[in-house]
C-alpha positions in Angstrom: 77.8 109.3 161.7 77.6 111.0 165.1 76.4 114.4 163.9 73.3 113.1 162.2 70.0 113.1 164.1 68.4 109.7 164.8 64.9 111.1 165.0 62.9 114.3 165.7 60.0 114.0 168.1 57.1 116.4 168.7 55.3 116.0 172.1 52.5 118.1 173.6 51.3 118.2 177.2 48.2 120.0 178.4 45.2 119.4 180.7 43.9 116.7 178.4 47.0 114.6 178.8 50.3 113.9 177.2 50.6 112.8 173.6 53.3 112.2 171.0 51.9 114.1 168.0 54.6 113.2 165.4 58.0 111.8 164.9 60.2 111.4 161.9 61.4 108.9 160.7 58.6 106.8 162.0 58.9 103.6 160.0 61.7 101.1 160.5 61.9 98.9 157.4 60.9 95.2 157.8 64.4 94.0 157.0 65.8 96.3 159.8 63.3 94.8 162.3 64.2 91.2 161.5 67.9 92.0 161.6 67.7 93.2 165.2 65.1 90.8 166.5 66.6 88.1 168.8 66.4 84.6 167.4 67.0 81.4 169.2 69.1 79.0 167.2 67.0 76.0 168.3 64.1 75.5 170.7 66.1 72.8 172.4 69.1 75.0 173.3 70.2 74.9 176.9 70.0 78.0 179.0 73.4 79.3 180.1 74.2 78.6 183.8 75.4 81.3 186.2 79.1 80.8 185.5 78.6 81.2 181.8 76.5 84.4 182.4 79.3 85.9 184.4 81.9 85.0 181.9 79.9 86.0 178.9 78.1 89.2 179.9 75.0 90.0 177.8 75.5 92.8 175.2 74.5 96.3 176.1 71.0 97.3 175.1 70.8 99.5 172.0 68.1 101.7 170.7 69.8 102.5 167.4 69.2 100.5 164.3 70.7 101.7 161.0 71.0 105.3 162.3 67.4 105.4 163.4 65.7 105.4 166.8 64.4 101.9 167.6 62.8 100.0 170.4 61.1 102.8 172.4 57.3 103.0 172.0 55.4 106.2 171.4 53.7 106.1 174.8 57.1 105.9 176.5 58.4 108.8 174.5 55.4 110.9 175.3 55.8 110.1 179.0 59.5 111.0 178.9 59.2 114.3 177.1 55.9 115.7 178.5 57.8 117.8 181.0 56.2 120.0 183.7 56.0 123.8 183.5 59.0 124.2 185.8 61.3 122.6 183.2 60.1 124.7 180.3 62.2 127.4 178.6 65.5 125.7 179.6 67.7 122.9 178.4 66.4 119.4 178.7 68.7 116.5 178.2 68.2 112.8 178.8 70.3 109.7 178.0 68.7 106.3 177.5 71.1 103.5 176.7 73.1 104.7 173.6 70.7 107.5 172.7 70.8 111.1 174.0 67.7 113.3 173.8 68.1 117.0 173.8 65.4 119.7 173.6 64.1 123.1 174.7 60.5 122.7 176.1 58.4 125.7 175.4 55.4 126.9 177.5 52.7 128.3 175.2 49.7 130.4 176.4 46.4 129.9 174.5 44.7 133.3 174.0 41.1 133.6 174.9 38.5 136.4 175.4 38.4 135.7 179.1 41.9 136.4 180.5 41.1 134.7 183.8 40.4 131.4 182.0 43.5 131.5 179.8 45.1 128.0 179.6 48.7 126.9 179.0 50.1 123.9 177.2 53.7 122.7 176.7 55.3 121.8 173.4 58.6 119.9 173.1 60.6 119.4 169.9 63.1 116.7 170.8 66.2 115.6 168.9 67.5 112.0 169.3 71.2 111.8 168.9 74.0 109.3 169.4 75.0 109.2 173.1 78.7 109.7 172.1 77.9 112.9 170.2 80.3 115.7 171.2 79.3 118.6 173.5 79.3 121.1 170.6 77.0 118.9 168.5 74.6 118.6 171.4 74.7 122.4 171.9 73.9 123.0 168.3 70.9 120.8 168.3 69.7 122.4 171.6 69.9 125.8 169.9 67.9 124.5 166.9 65.2 123.1 169.2 65.1 126.5 170.9 64.7 128.3 167.6 61.9 126.0 166.5 60.1 126.6 169.8 60.4 130.4 169.4 59.1 130.2 165.8 56.1 128.0 167.0 55.4 130.5 169.8 55.4 133.4 167.4 53.1 131.7 164.9 50.8 130.7 167.7 50.4 134.3 168.9 50.1 135.6 165.3 47.6 133.1 163.8 47.0 130.2 166.2 49.0 128.0 163.9 50.3 125.5 166.6 46.8 125.0 168.1 45.3 124.2 164.7 48.1 121.8 163.8 47.8 120.0 167.1 44.0 119.6 166.8 44.4 118.2 163.3 47.0 115.7 164.5 45.0 114.6 167.5 41.9 114.3 165.4 43.7 112.1 162.8 45.0 109.8 165.6 41.6 109.4 167.1 40.0 108.5 163.8 42.7 105.9 163.1 42.4 104.5 166.6 38.6 104.2 166.2 38.9 102.5 162.9 41.4 100.0 164.3 39.0 99.1 167.1 36.2 98.5 164.7 38.3 96.1 162.6 40.0 94.6 165.7 43.4 95.6 164.4 46.4 95.3 166.7 47.8 98.7 167.8 51.4 98.0 167.1 54.0 100.6 166.0 54.4 99.0 162.6 50.7 98.9 162.0 48.3 101.7 162.6 50.9 104.2 163.9 52.7 104.1 160.6 49.4 104.8 158.9 48.6 107.6 161.3 51.9 109.4 160.7 51.5 108.9 156.9 48.2 110.6 157.1 49.5 113.4 159.3 52.5 114.0 157.0 50.1 114.5 154.1 47.8 116.9 155.8 50.0 118.8 158.3 52.4 121.5 157.3 54.1 121.3 160.7 54.8 117.6 160.1 56.2 118.4 156.6 58.4 121.1 158.3 59.8 118.6 160.7 60.5 116.1 157.9 62.4 118.8 155.9 64.5 119.6 158.9 65.5 116.0 159.4 66.4 115.4 155.7 68.4 118.6 155.4 70.3 118.0 158.6 71.1 114.4 157.5 72.3 115.5 154.0 73.9 118.9 154.1 73.6 120.3 157.6 72.1 123.5 156.3 68.5 124.6 157.0 66.6 127.3 155.2 62.9 126.4 155.6 59.8 128.4 156.1 57.1 127.7 158.7 53.5 128.5 157.7 54.7 130.6 154.8 55.7 133.3 157.4 58.8 132.5 159.5 62.0 131.4 157.8 64.3 129.3 159.9 68.0 129.4 158.9 70.5 127.2 160.7 73.9 125.6 160.1 75.3 122.5 161.7 79.0 123.2 160.9 80.1 119.7 161.9 78.1 118.4 159.0 78.2 121.3 156.6 82.0 121.4 156.3 82.1 117.7 155.4 80.7 118.6 152.0 84.2 120.0 151.1 86.2 117.8 153.5 84.7 114.4 153.9 85.5 112.6 157.1 86.6 115.8 158.9 84.5 117.2 161.7 85.2 120.9 162.2 83.9 122.2 165.5 82.4 125.7 165.9 85.2 126.5 168.4 87.8 126.0 165.7 85.9 128.3 163.3 85.7 130.9 166.1 89.5 130.8 166.7 90.0 131.3 162.9 87.7 134.3 162.8 89.1 135.8 165.9 92.6 135.9 164.3 91.2 137.5 161.1 93.2 140.5 159.9 92.6 143.1 157.1 95.4 141.6 155.0 93.7 138.2 154.8 91.5 137.3 151.8 88.4 135.3 151.1 87.9 132.4 148.7 84.4 131.3 147.9 83.7 127.6 147.9 80.4 127.8 146.1 78.8 129.8 143.3 77.9 133.3 144.4 74.3 132.7 143.6 74.0 130.2 146.5 75.1 132.7 149.1 71.8 134.5 149.6 70.3 131.4 151.1 72.5 131.6 154.2 72.1 135.3 154.9 69.0 137.0 156.4 67.2 139.6 154.3 68.6 142.4 156.5 72.2 141.5 155.4 71.4 140.7 151.7 72.3 144.2 150.4 75.7 144.3 152.1 76.4 140.7 150.9 75.6 141.7 147.3 78.0 144.7 147.6 80.7 142.4 148.9 80.2 139.8 146.1 80.4 142.6 143.5 83.8 143.5 144.9 84.9 139.9 145.6 88.2 138.8 144.1 90.6 136.2 145.7 93.5 138.4 144.6 92.3 141.2 147.0 92.6 141.6 150.7 89.6 142.1 152.9 90.4 145.7 153.4 90.6 146.3 149.6 87.3 144.5 149.1 85.7 146.6 151.9 87.0 149.8 150.2 85.7 148.7 146.8 82.3 147.7 148.2 82.0 150.9 150.3 81.6 148.9 153.5 83.1 149.2 156.9 85.8 146.6 157.6 83.9 145.3 160.7 80.9 144.6 158.5 83.1 142.7 156.1 84.5 140.7 159.0 80.9 139.7 160.0 79.9 138.7 156.5 83.1 136.7 155.9 82.7 135.0 159.3 79.1 134.1 158.4 80.2 132.6 155.1 83.0 130.6 156.7 80.7 129.3 159.4 78.2 128.2 156.7 81.0 126.4 154.7 80.5 128.9 151.8 83.9 130.4 151.9 87.4 129.9 153.4 90.1 132.3 154.6 93.3 132.7 152.4 96.1 135.1 151.9 95.5 137.1 148.6 97.1 135.2 145.8 100.4 136.5 144.6 103.6 135.0 143.2 105.5 135.1 146.4 103.0 132.8 148.2 104.5 129.5 149.2 102.2 126.5 149.1 102.6 122.8 150.0 100.2 119.8 149.8 97.8 120.0 152.7 98.1 117.3 155.4 94.5 116.2 154.9 94.4 116.4 151.1 92.0 113.9 149.6 94.3 112.3 147.1 93.5 108.6 147.6 92.5 106.3 144.8 88.8 106.5 145.7 88.7 110.3 145.4 86.9 111.8 142.4 88.9 115.1 142.5 91.1 114.0 139.7 88.2 113.6 137.4 86.8 117.0 138.5 90.1 118.6 137.9 90.4 117.1 134.4 86.9 118.4 133.6 87.7 121.9 134.8 91.1 122.0 133.1 91.1 119.8 130.0 94.4 118.2 129.2 95.8 118.7 132.7 96.4 116.1 135.4 95.8 116.9 139.0 98.6 114.6 140.3 101.1 116.1 137.8 100.2 119.7 138.8 100.1 119.1 142.5 103.4 117.2 142.5 105.1 120.6 142.0 104.0 121.4 145.6 105.3 118.2 147.2 107.9 120.5 148.8 107.1 124.1 149.7 107.1 126.1 146.5 106.1 129.6 145.5 104.0 130.4 142.5 106.9 132.6 141.2 109.1 129.6 141.0 106.6 127.9 138.6 106.4 130.9 136.3 108.9 132.8 134.1 108.7 136.3 132.6 108.8 134.7 129.2 105.6 132.7 129.7 102.5 133.7 127.9 100.1 135.6 130.3 97.4 133.1 129.6 99.5 130.3 131.1 100.2 132.3 134.2 96.4 133.0 134.6 95.7 129.3 134.1 98.2 128.4 136.9 96.4 130.9 139.1 93.1 129.3 138.4 94.5 125.8 139.2 96.0 127.0 142.5 92.6 128.6 143.4 90.8 125.3 142.5 93.2 123.3 144.7 92.7 125.8 147.6 88.9 125.5 147.2 89.2 121.7 147.6 91.7 122.0 150.5 94.5 120.3 148.6 97.1 123.0 149.2 98.1 124.9 152.3 100.0 128.2 152.4 103.2 128.5 154.4 104.4 131.8 155.8 107.9 132.9 156.9 108.3 133.6 160.6 111.4 135.2 162.3 112.8 134.2 165.7 115.5 136.2 167.5 118.1 134.0 169.0 121.4 135.6 170.1 124.6 133.8 169.5 126.8 132.8 172.4 129.4 130.8 170.6 133.0 131.6 171.7 131.8 134.2 174.1 133.2 133.2 177.5 131.7 136.2 179.4 128.2 135.5 178.1 128.5 131.8 178.9 129.7 132.5 182.4 126.4 134.2 183.2 124.3 131.2 182.3 124.0 127.7 183.8 125.0 124.6 181.8 121.4 123.6 181.0 120.6 126.9 179.5 123.8 126.8 177.4 122.9 123.4 176.0 119.3 124.6 175.2 120.7 127.6 173.3 123.1 125.5 171.3 120.4 123.0 170.4 118.1 125.7 169.3 120.8 127.3 167.1 121.7 124.0 165.6 118.0 123.4 164.7 117.8 126.9 163.3 120.9 126.4 161.2 119.3 123.3 159.8 116.2 125.3 158.9 118.4 127.9 157.2 120.2 125.3 155.2 116.9 123.7 154.2 115.0 126.7 153.0 118.1 128.7 151.9 117.9 131.6 154.2 121.5 132.4 153.7 120.8 133.6 150.3 117.4 135.3 150.6 116.1 136.8 147.4 115.5 140.5 147.6 112.3 140.4 145.6 109.2 142.4 146.4 105.7 141.0 146.9 104.1 140.8 143.5 100.4 140.2 143.7 98.5 138.8 140.7 97.0 141.5 138.6 93.6 142.9 139.8 91.3 144.7 137.4 91.1 148.4 138.5 88.0 150.6 138.5 85.8 147.7 137.6 83.0 145.8 139.3 82.3 142.1 139.0 78.8 140.9 138.3 77.5 137.6 139.7 77.5 136.1 136.3 81.0 137.2 135.4 83.9 134.8 135.5 86.2 136.2 138.3 89.3 134.3 137.1 89.8 134.9 133.3 92.6 133.2 131.4 94.2 136.6 130.9 95.3 136.9 134.5 98.9 137.9 134.6 101.6 138.4 137.2 102.1 142.1 138.0 104.7 144.0 139.8 102.4 146.2 141.9 103.6 146.9 145.4 100.6 148.9 146.6 99.5 148.2 150.1 96.3 149.2 151.9 96.2 151.7 154.7 96.3 150.3 158.2 94.0 152.9 159.7 91.4 150.2 160.7 92.6 146.8 161.6 92.8 144.1 164.1 96.2 143.6 165.7 97.4 140.9 168.0 100.4 142.9 169.0 100.4 143.7 172.7 99.8 147.2 174.0 103.2 147.2 175.6 104.9 146.5 172.4 103.0 149.3 170.7 104.1 151.6 173.5 107.7 150.6 173.0 107.5 151.3 169.3 105.9 154.6 169.9 108.6 155.6 172.4 111.2 154.5 169.9 109.7 156.7 167.2 109.6 159.6 169.6 113.4 159.3 170.1 114.1 159.3 166.3 114.8 163.0 166.3 117.2 162.9 169.2 119.0 159.8 167.7 119.2 161.5 164.3 121.3 164.4 165.8 123.9 162.0 167.2 127.0 160.6 165.7 127.0 157.1 164.2 128.8 155.6 167.2 126.4 157.3 169.7 123.4 156.2 167.6 124.7 152.6 167.7 125.2 152.7 171.5 121.8 154.2 172.0 120.1 151.6 169.9 122.0 148.7 171.5 121.0 149.9 174.9 117.6 148.3 174.3 119.1 144.8 174.5 120.5 142.9 177.5 124.3 142.8 177.8 124.7 139.2 176.5 122.6 140.0 173.4 124.3 143.3 172.9 127.7 141.6 172.5 126.4 139.0 170.0 124.9 141.8 167.9 128.1 143.8 167.8 129.8 140.9 166.1 127.6 141.3 163.1 128.9 143.7 160.4 125.4 145.1 159.7 125.3 146.4 163.3 127.7 149.1 162.3 125.0 150.6 160.0 122.7 152.8 162.1 119.8 152.5 159.6 119.8 148.7 159.5 120.3 148.5 163.3 117.5 151.0 163.9 115.0 149.0 161.8 116.0 145.8 163.5 115.7 147.3 167.0 112.3 148.8 166.1 110.9 145.5 164.9 112.4 143.7 167.9 110.9 146.1 170.4 107.5 145.7 168.7 107.7 141.9 169.3 107.9 140.8 165.7 110.9 138.6 166.3 109.3 136.1 168.7 108.2 133.6 166.0 104.5 134.8 166.3 104.3 137.1 163.3 104.9 136.2 159.7 106.5 138.5 157.1 103.2 139.5 155.5 101.8 140.7 158.8 105.0 142.7 159.5 104.8 144.2 156.1 101.2 145.3 156.6 101.4 146.7 160.1 104.8 148.4 159.7 104.3 149.5 156.1 107.5 147.8 154.9 108.4 146.1 151.6 109.2 142.5 151.4 112.7 143.3 150.0 113.4 145.4 153.1 112.6 142.6 155.5 114.4 139.9 153.5 117.5 142.1 153.3 117.3 142.8 157.1 117.0 139.1 157.9 119.9 138.3 155.7 122.2 140.9 157.2 121.3 139.7 160.8 121.1 136.0 159.9 123.4 135.1 162.8 120.8 136.1 165.3 117.6 136.0 163.3 116.4 132.4 162.5 113.5 132.0 160.0 111.2 129.1 159.5 108.1 128.4 157.5 104.7 127.2 158.8 101.1 127.9 158.3 99.2 130.9 159.5 97.3 129.8 162.7 94.1 131.7 161.5 94.0 129.5 158.3 95.9 126.4 159.6 93.2 125.7 162.2 90.8 124.7 159.4 93.3 122.0 158.2 92.9 119.0 160.4 93.8 115.3 160.1 90.7 113.2 159.1 89.3 111.2 162.0 89.8 107.5 161.8 
C-alpha cells in the first residue's frame, strides 16, 4: 500500500564522519532475499544478442521487496543522507529508482562550557516511501520528520539525550565491528549489521522509539508515543487512519479540510470509537474541553446545542470536532430525526467478504443487516419506517441501527435542494426575447425537473414538520453511560437553536438584499394587495415576472413575500438544502414544503447529499 513507509533511517553527520546509526526494519527474511536474487536457468545459457536486448528491454531496477527497502547498503544510505549544513532545517527529498526518500535534516548545537569551541552536528530522520506516493502523503511524512527533529532538538538541549544515544549506538557498532575482525567474519548486511541493530534496539530508547513509529504507521496511521519519558509525539496519517473504517479508500487531508470548511452549527457529530479512546488524540491542553464536549455528546443534537450544553464557544466545538474527524474518531452527520432521508452509500462495504453482517448480528441479535438495509435501497426517511402505533422501544432500536450503519458508512443522507426555473411555455413574448439555443436549454431543464418531481413526488409534498428524535433534557451523559438506550422515541419537538453565532456560506450581497427587503416590510404592509404584489414582483426580470403571475399562489401577498425573500437571499439556486434554509431563516419545514408546493411550476426540487458530508463518501480505489 502506497501510504505505508518502507523504512525509517537515522543518519548523523559531524566532524568525525558520516554514519547510519539505525534503520528499521533492518532484516530482510532469507526467503525474501532468495525470491529477488537473479538466478540463471543454466550455466550454458546463451547471452542475448544486441537485437534481442533492444526488443526485450531489461526490467527496471527496484529497491522494494515485500514493502521493505532492499538493495541499498548502509554506507550508501549514510552518504546520501549526511547532508551539509546549508540543507538543514528545510525539506529534503530524493528519488532512487522506485523509492522516494523524504526528511527534514536538523542542525544541532552541542553545548559546552567554552562557547567559542561549540560544535555542531547534523541529524536526519529519513522516511523511505513508494515513489508513486501522492503529494499529500509525502507532505505528511515530511511534517512527521520535522516534528521528530524538533523533539530531538528539545531533548538534546534539556538533557543531552541525543548525544548520549548517538554515543551508545556508535560504541555498539565499533564493538561488533571489532569482534567481526577478530573472528574474520564477513561484514555483510545480513550478518553483523543485523546483530548490531538487534543490540542497539535492545539498549537504545531512541531505536525503540523509531520502531514504534514504524509499526504504528503501518498498522493504524496514528501515533501517540513518548520520547525519553518527556516529550509526547502525536501524529495522524489520515490516508491510513480512515482506512480502519473504510478499507480500500484513501481520504486525503484536502478532502477533510473541505468538509470542515463547510461545517455549520446545524450539523451534528457521530463518534466512530468509544469515548474513552478520544483522549489519546488530543493534547493535554484540550483535554478538559473535550471531556465537556463528550459529556454533552448526543447524535440527536446539533453542534450548537452541544456547545450550549457543554458551556463551550461554538468555535471551540468546531476545532474539537475537526480534530476528531481528522483523526478518524468521528464523522459529520445531520442530527438524527424522522424526516432524514437515507440511501445506501455508493461505497458501502456489502460484498460477500465483508464481516459487517456478523458484527451487525452480534450488535442486534435476531436482525439481519441485508434485510434492514434493503429498506434504504431507494431514498427513504426514518418516518416512513415507523408508525405512531409502534412501541417506543422498536423506534429506539431503529434509531440505533441507523446510527450503526452511519458509523460504518453504509448509509448516506440526502437533502432536498430547491432550484428556481421560470416557465416559458406558451409565452410568445418571453420566447421572442431569447435565442433558440437558450429556449431548448430551458425546456430540457424543465423536462428533467418534471421527471425529478414525478420521481420523488414533489407534486404532493407532505406538510409535516421536522421531528427530531427525543433528546433527554437537563441531563448530562457520562462516559460509561449508553448514549442510545432502547427507550428512544420519536418526538414532535420543533425547537430550533438560535443563529446568533454561525458560519454562513451565503454571500454578503444576498444578505444585503434580504436586509433591504426586511426594511421595506413596513412600507409594503401599508399598501393594498395589488400594490404589494406589484412591488414584490418588481424584484424579478420581466420574463420571470410573467411566469410567476400565472401561478395562483402569486395572488397571495404573504406567500409571494416569503418566496421573494428567499429568492433574493439566494436560496433557490440549488446550493442550499431545506435544513439550512430552516436554520438561517428561522422557518418550519411545513412552511417551506407548502411554499414549494404552491410555486411548484417555477421551483424544482431534487435530492442529493450535503457537500460537507458527501465529500467523505468516495468510490473505493481499484
